[in-house]
C-alpha positions, 0 to 999 in steps of 0.5 A: 412501444414500452416493450420495445423500449424495454427490450432495447434497454435490456440489450444495451445493458447486456452489451455494456456488461459484456464489454465490461467483462471483456475489459476485465479479462483484457486488463488481467491478461495484458497486465498493463495496470489499467487502473492502479489499486495498490492491492495488485488488482488495478485492472480488475478494479478499473473494469469493475468500477466501469461495469458497476451498476448505479454510477450515481451511487455514493463513492463508498458504495461504488468502492465496495462494489469494485473491491467485491468485483475484483475479488470475484474476478480473481477467483474466477480466473485462477481460483483461490490461488488468484488471491495469492499471486505474488506472495513469494516475493512479498514474503521474501522482502518483508522481514529484511525491509522491516528490520532495516526500516525500524533500525534506521528509524529508531537510530535517526529519531534518536539522533534528531530529537536532541536537535529538534527539541520537544516543540519540533519533535513531530518533525523529527519523527516524520523525517526519521520515518522518511529516512527509514522508509527510503533505506527499506525501499532499497529492499522493498522496491524490487520485491514490490515490482515482481509482486505486482507484475505477477499479480496482473499477469505480466510474468507467468511465474518467479522464473519468468520474472527473474529471466526478464529482469536479468535481461533488462538490467539493474535499472529495470529492477528499480524502475518503480522506486521513485513512485514507491518513495513518492507513496511510501514517504508520505505514508510512513510520515503520516503513520508514525506521526499518528502512532507516536501521538496516539501512543503518547496519549495512551501512555499518559492515560496509563500513567494516570491510572497508576502504571504502564499496564502489563503485556496484555494491555500493551499488546491491545494498545499497540493493536488499536493504535497501529490499526488507526495509524495504518488506516489513516496513512493508507487513506491519505497516500492512496492517490500516490499508490495508484500512480505507483501501481500504474508505473510498476505494471506498465510495459512497452508493447506494440499497442503503445508503439514500443514506449511506456504510457507514463514517463514518471510520477508527475506525468502519470498523476496528470494523465490519470487526472485528465483522462479519468478524473480525480475519482480514479485516485480512489481505486483500490481504496477499500482493500488497501485500507483494510489490508493496511489496517490489519498489517499496521495493527500486527506490526506495531503491536509486535514492535511495541512489545519487542521495543519494550522488551529490549529496553528492559533487558538492556536498560536502554531507552529506545529513544537513545537516552541511556537509563540508569541501572536500577531506576 
């Protein structure tokens, strides 16, 4: 009886594993965003999480297993190239979006700080970050849409993406804009509040030691502060990243009766929570936090060096207050 029971359990486990692998492949082929991960592999993460052994394991352990399974699936499906799907549209949008973002953020913060005063400076920073991100999203949203649909297999290539979106019109290009803003504004506000607060603390410490530090110290300070800010902001905004990914990667098909599964940000959030539980909002957390930590560290270190370089060259305080030449 024990042997029969073991054989039955093994057969059941094998069947479950086969079902899970099939779900992974179907999700990758359909590209319907079966689970939003924010790292462009939502379907992979969903199936990997379902197939992961030990459903009673700690949440962090399951998230790490899901991320590893997603990476393995991407490599198995298309080799190393599978990890770089959507790279071209991502690179095309990153420079103009970042330039627009920081330009609008700095000018808005400079205009708001005198009105808000020192006591409400964090509110000015958060609002300026929100305005800057909204402006940058006009460039970022179309690139993000194409990138994620390439990653989950909705489009076979850049040419197919351009042809499909051209036929659907401008509204299709910005179909994910509300969801992206719902994710990016909290992310930007959290990131810049953390960054400004931590930088102020580090500057005070440097001043107490007798100076602001050289270029190397500024670079290392930007790396550390940027990494912490990006990690915290990505953790806080991950639920909205899941919603955004679902909305951007969904497509109408015969399986859905020709309609879209999610009607908007609120409907997607409620549907995900009701059908899959709140744990679904943690999908993609590990790769997203890892990626954003590195990205923010690099971004803010370069930003700080450029900001200080421009301020010294033009004798202008980047908060918008002019400095006297020679002071």
